[in-house]
GUFIKE-923140 format. One record per residue (C-alpha): x, y, z. Coordinates in Angstrom, 3 decimals, m for minus. Layout:
REM GUFIKE-923140
@X = X&Y = Y&Z = Z
...
END
This chain:
REM GUFIKE-923140
@X = 6.576&Y = 17.396&Z = 23.761
@X = 7.471&Y = 16.334&Z = 27.299
@X = 5.008&Y = 13.684&Z = 28.439
@X = 4.625&Y = 11.469&Z = 25.398
@X = 6.692&Y = 10.232&Z = 22.512
@X = 4.182&Y = 11.020&Z = 19.795
@X = 0.693&Y = 12.082&Z = 18.848
@X = m1.660&Y = 12.136&Z = 15.886
@X = m4.145&Y = 14.976&Z = 15.561
@X = m7.664&Y = 14.663&Z = 14.200
@X = m6.369&Y = 16.517&Z = 11.120
@X = m3.806&Y = 13.805&Z = 10.492
@X = m0.729&Y = 15.617&Z = 11.771
@X = 1.753&Y = 13.222&Z = 13.355
@X = 4.170&Y = 14.715&Z = 15.874
@X = 7.202&Y = 12.836&Z = 17.169
@X = 9.204&Y = 13.775&Z = 20.254
@X = 12.933&Y = 14.397&Z = 20.057
@X = 13.131&Y = 11.981&Z = 23.010
@X = 12.899&Y = 9.181&Z = 20.423
@X = 16.400&Y = 10.045&Z = 19.196
@X = 18.824&Y = 7.442&Z = 20.418
@X = 16.200&Y = 4.849&Z = 21.298
@X = 16.415&Y = 1.441&Z = 19.592
@X = 15.109&Y = 1.419&Z = 16.017
@X = 12.451&Y = m1.137&Z = 16.946
@X = 10.973&Y = 1.274&Z = 19.489
@X = 10.977&Y = 4.190&Z = 17.056
@X = 9.417&Y = 2.029&Z = 14.321
@X = 6.693&Y = 0.885&Z = 16.702
@X = 5.866&Y = 4.466&Z = 17.723
@X = 5.699&Y = 5.614&Z = 14.090
@X = 3.528&Y = 2.669&Z = 13.035
@X = 1.271&Y = 3.264&Z = 16.040
@X = 0.675&Y = 6.889&Z = 15.062
@X = 0.219&Y = 6.124&Z = 11.366
@X = m2.441&Y = 3.563&Z = 12.271
@X = m4.328&Y = 6.382&Z = 13.964
@X = m4.832&Y = 7.854&Z = 10.482
@X = m6.988&Y = 4.774&Z = 9.796
@X = m8.467&Y = 4.112&Z = 13.252
@X = m8.601&Y = 7.132&Z = 15.591
@X = m9.032&Y = 5.243&Z = 18.878
@X = m7.421&Y = 2.311&Z = 20.702
@X = m10.319&Y = m0.098&Z = 20.251
@X = m10.296&Y = m3.685&Z = 19.049
@X = m10.022&Y = m2.686&Z = 15.378
@X = m6.923&Y = m0.605&Z = 16.142
@X = m5.345&Y = m3.485&Z = 18.065
@X = m5.992&Y = m5.908&Z = 15.202
@X = m4.427&Y = m3.579&Z = 12.627
@X = m1.457&Y = m3.055&Z = 14.920
@X = m1.012&Y = m6.798&Z = 15.398
@X = m1.137&Y = m7.483&Z = 11.659
@X = 1.433&Y = m4.787&Z = 10.909
@X = 3.788&Y = m5.824&Z = 13.687
@X = 3.604&Y = m9.551&Z = 12.807
@X = 4.291&Y = m8.663&Z = 9.183
@X = 7.272&Y = m6.611&Z = 10.311
@X = 8.625&Y = m9.492&Z = 12.398
@X = 8.200&Y = m11.921&Z = 9.494
@X = 10.137&Y = m9.566&Z = 7.259
@X = 13.086&Y = m9.691&Z = 9.665
@X = 13.208&Y = m13.470&Z = 10.045
END
């Protein structure tokens, strides 16, 4: 995978690029969460953004 860090197929297969190795954990976590959310919401619409916001805020609260 050369042009993107990850993808999620319509069959639910999540693929992660080896380019993620060595990046900060927060970046890798964000990419993984982003792709897993696509298992619930397949597009980048408002619903997706709301789910993403809820998950990320919850993650931040857990680290405070």
